[in-house]
N, C-alpha and C positions, 0 to 999 in steps of 0.2 A: 409294284409291279400286286394287280388285284385279281383272284380268279374267284371263280365259283364253288369248289373243293370245298366245303369243311371241315374235313378229316384232315388237319397239320400235324404230322409230325417232324419237329426239331428235334436234331440227331447230328450224327458228324461218320464221316465216311473211316472205313475203318479195312476195307479194300477194292484192291479193283482188280478185276479180269475179263482183259480183251480179250477177244478171240475172233477174228476175220472182223466181220460188219455187225457184231454184237457184243456188246458189255456184261457186266455183272458186276453190282456195283452193291456193299454190306456193307452197311446202315446202321451203324450204333445208335440207340433209342434210351438207356443210361442203364438198365441193366439187361432190356431187351435189345433185338436187332429185326433191322427189316433189311426185305434185298430185293432190289429194283434192278430189271432187266432192260436193261436199255443200247441204243446202239452210237454206236465207237464214234460215231461221228458226233454225236450230240455227250456224251466225253470230249472230248475234242474242244467242242463248242463254248464249253461250260467250262474247259482246264479244271477238273474234277483228277484231284488228287489226296492221297490217302492225310489225313487232319485237316482238312475242309467242311466248316462249319453250312450242313445244308440242311431244309423240311422236303419231307417228304410225305409229298399232295394223291391221297386216295379217294380216290373212283370208285365207287362201286353197284355193284348192283345188289349183292347180297356179300353177307360177312353173317363167318356160322361164329360159334362159343360152344365151349366144350366147359366142365365144374369138374373139378375134385371129387 
């Protein structure tokens, strides 16, 4: 599959919480994590489950940075 997004973050699904039409999918990226809100239908279509290897594709017009 080819996609236009340049920010590709490989990780592992660590948690899935479905609530009606939507689902919250937590992905572990090494020492970090990211959360994706997707439809419950997408979770079913992708047959997502905890432990699956996935790639988070990020396409955004704004990125915020912080420095300690």
